[in-house]
C-alpha positions as CSV (number, residue, x, y, z in Angstrom):
1,X,104.8,103.8,143.4
2,X,106.6,105.0,140.3
3,X,104.5,105.1,137.5
4,X,104.9,102.2,134.6
5,X,103.5,102.0,131.2
6,X,101.2,99.0,130.8
7,X,102.1,96.8,127.6
8,X,100.0,93.9,125.9
9,X,101.1,90.4,126.2
10,X,103.4,89.1,123.4
11,X,101.4,88.1,120.4
12,X,100.4,84.6,119.8
13,X,102.9,82.5,117.8
14,X,100.3,82.5,114.7
15,X,100.6,86.5,114.9
16,X,104.5,86.0,114.6
17,X,104.2,87.0,111.0
18,X,102.4,90.3,111.3
19,X,104.4,93.3,110.6
20,X,103.5,95.8,113.2
21,X,102.4,95.4,116.9
22,X,100.4,97.8,119.2
23,X,101.2,98.9,122.1
24,X,98.6,100.6,124.5
25,X,99.9,103.2,126.6
26,X,97.8,104.8,129.5
27,X,99.0,107.0,132.3
28,X,98.7,105.7,135.5
29,X,96.8,107.8,138.6
30,X,98.9,108.2,141.6
31,X,96.7,110.1,144.3
32,X,95.3,113.0,142.9
33,X,98.0,113.8,140.4
34,X,98.6,112.0,136.9
35,X,101.4,111.0,135.1
36,X,101.9,112.8,131.9
37,X,101.0,110.2,129.1
38,X,104.0,112.2,127.1
39,X,106.4,110.6,129.9
40,X,105.3,107.3,129.6
41,X,105.6,107.1,125.9
42,X,109.0,108.6,126.2
43,X,110.2,105.9,128.3
44,X,108.4,103.2,126.8
45,X,110.2,104.0,123.7
46,X,113.4,104.3,125.1
47,X,113.3,100.9,126.4
48,X,115.8,98.3,124.8
49,X,112.7,95.7,124.3
50,X,110.7,98.1,122.4
51,X,113.7,99.6,120.7
52,X,114.9,96.1,119.4
53,X,111.3,95.2,118.5
54,X,111.0,98.1,116.5
55,X,114.2,97.7,114.7
56,X,113.1,94.0,114.1
57,X,110.1,94.9,112.5
58,X,112.1,97.7,110.4
59,X,114.3,95.0,109.3
60,X,111.6,92.5,108.6
61,X,110.1,95.0,106.2
62,X,113.3,96.0,104.4
63,X,113.7,92.4,103.9
64,X,110.1,91.7,102.7
65,X,110.6,95.1,100.0
66,X,114.0,93.6,98.8
67,X,112.7,90.1,97.8
68,X,109.3,91.6,96.4
69,X,112.0,93.9,94.0
70,X,114.2,90.9,93.5
71,X,111.2,88.8,92.4
72,X,110.1,91.6,90.1
73,X,113.4,92.1,88.1
74,X,113.1,87.8,87.9
75,X,109.6,88.4,86.4
76,X,111.0,91.1,83.9
77,X,113.3,88.7,82.1
78,X,112.4,88.4,78.3
79,X,109.5,90.6,78.8
80,X,109.2,94.3,77.2
81,X,109.3,96.7,80.2
82,X,108.9,100.6,79.7
83,X,111.2,102.8,81.2
84,X,110.9,106.2,82.4
85,X,114.0,108.4,82.8
86,X,114.6,111.7,83.9
87,X,113.6,114.8,82.0
88,X,110.3,112.6,81.1
89,X,112.1,110.7,78.6
90,X,110.1,107.1,77.9
91,X,111.9,104.1,76.4
92,X,110.9,100.9,76.2
93,X,113.4,97.6,75.7
94,X,113.5,93.6,76.1
95,X,114.8,93.1,79.8
96,X,117.9,90.5,79.6
97,X,119.4,91.2,82.9
98,X,121.1,93.4,85.7
99,X,124.4,93.4,87.4
100,X,125.1,91.7,90.8
101,X,124.8,95.7,92.4
102,X,121.9,96.1,90.7
103,X,123.1,99.2,89.2
104,X,122.5,98.6,85.5
105,X,120.1,97.3,83.6
106,X,121.1,94.8,80.4
107,X,118.3,95.2,77.9
108,X,117.9,94.6,74.1
109,X,115.8,96.2,71.5
110,X,115.9,99.7,72.8
111,X,113.7,101.9,71.6
112,X,114.5,105.5,72.1
113,X,113.1,108.7,71.1
114,X,115.6,108.9,68.8
115,X,116.0,105.6,67.4
116,X,116.6,101.6,68.1
117,X,119.7,100.3,69.8
118,X,120.1,96.5,69.5
119,X,121.7,96.3,73.0
120,X,122.5,98.6,75.8
121,X,123.0,99.2,79.5
122,X,120.7,101.5,81.0
123,X,122.0,102.8,84.8
124,X,119.4,102.2,87.5
125,X,120.4,106.0,88.9
126,X,118.8,106.9,85.3
127,X,115.8,105.2,86.1
128,X,112.7,106.8,87.7
129,X,110.1,103.9,87.2
130,X,109.2,101.4,85.2
131,X,106.2,99.0,84.0
132,X,106.0,95.7,82.4
133,X,102.7,93.4,82.0
134,X,103.0,90.1,83.7
């Protein structure tokens, strides 16, 4: 008899929103010999059902992170934002908008170490991080 991985039943409908699903794999005994756990894990992870589930979970996680990021951009509009740029440069500005590709931020009243700029575009590739108060 060929060894098979034991998978838990599908989660109930109320758990459909969970991001992770646990799979329990146990080596099966066949007579006096044991099937190595590593081979069972490899076989299980290569199954199309597990791959589809992992890809779905990854896609769902990416969509959630993207939505949170876009909501944070929306929350920043009109607020004072502190940006950390490369080389440890810190600037503050009032956030206005971003372009469609989220490649640039339009800001006003940009306070830099060398002075104030009425309006500016900050390239997102130059920004390491930003903070703002809600």
